[in-house]
C-alpha positions in Angstrom: 74.8 113.5 105.9 73.7 116.6 107.7 71.7 119.1 105.4 73.9 122.0 106.3 77.1 120.0 105.5 75.5 118.8 102.2 74.8 122.5 101.2 78.3 123.5 102.1 80.1 120.7 100.4 77.7 120.1 97.5 77.6 116.5 98.4 74.2 114.8 98.7 75.9 111.8 100.3 79.2 110.1 100.5 80.2 108.8 97.2 83.0 106.6 95.9 85.2 109.5 94.8 84.9 111.2 98.3 85.7 107.8 100.1 88.7 107.2 97.8 90.1 110.7 98.4 89.7 110.2 102.1 91.4 106.8 101.9 94.3 108.3 99.9 94.8 111.1 102.4 94.7 108.7 105.3 97.1 106.3 103.6 99.6 109.1 102.9 99.6 110.1 106.5 100.0 106.5 107.5 103.0 106.1 105.2 104.6 109.3 106.6 104.1 108.1 110.2 105.4 104.6 109.5 108.5 106.0 107.8 109.2 108.1 110.9 108.7 105.1 113.1 111.1 103.1 110.9 113.9 105.6 111.6 113.2 106.0 115.4 112.9 102.3 116.4 115.4 99.6 117.1 116.3 97.0 114.4 114.3 94.3 116.1 111.0 96.3 115.4 112.1 97.8 112.1 111.2 94.6 110.1 107.6 94.6 111.1 107.3 98.4 110.5 109.0 98.0 107.1 106.4 95.3 106.2 103.6 97.6 107.2 105.1 100.4 105.3 105.4 98.3 102.1 101.8 97.2 102.5 100.6 100.9 102.8 102.6 101.9 99.8 101.2 99.1 97.7 97.7 100.0 98.7 98.2 103.7 97.8 99.6 102.6 94.5 96.5 100.5 93.8 94.1 103.1 95.0 95.9 105.8 92.9 95.7 103.6 89.8 91.9 103.0 90.5 91.3 106.8 90.9 93.2 107.6 87.6 91.2 104.9 85.8 87.9 106.5 87.1 89.3 110.0 86.1 88.9 111.2 89.7 92.6 112.2 89.6 94.6 113.1 86.6 98.1 111.9 85.8 99.0 115.3 84.3 99.8 117.7 87.2 98.8 120.8 85.5 95.4 119.4 84.4 94.9 118.2 88.0 95.8 121.7 89.2 93.2 123.3 86.9 90.6 120.7 88.1 91.4 121.4 91.8 91.1 125.1 91.1 87.6 124.7 89.5 86.5 122.7 92.5 87.9 125.3 94.9 86.1 128.2 93.1 82.9 126.1 93.1 83.2 125.6 96.9 83.8 129.3 97.5 80.7 130.2 95.5 78.6 127.8 97.6 79.5 129.4 100.9 
């Protein structure tokens, strides 16, 4: 990773938590796009899109469960909010 980027983000290198968060975000976007495609395509194509959508949802569920087990995300929304705020304030102080 670029030294400037390291100092701005506070990350010395890509770690498992960062990779998992990126995968979660990408998968959420994928689910959204697949759902939109499901509505806009003819029935002939909808079956294959629905299969892809189901696979993406299952992957996101497994990834979320993994992140909760690792305590990277918290099941309680208010506790997660507080953790996110702490990280945001930390990032602001670094800049």
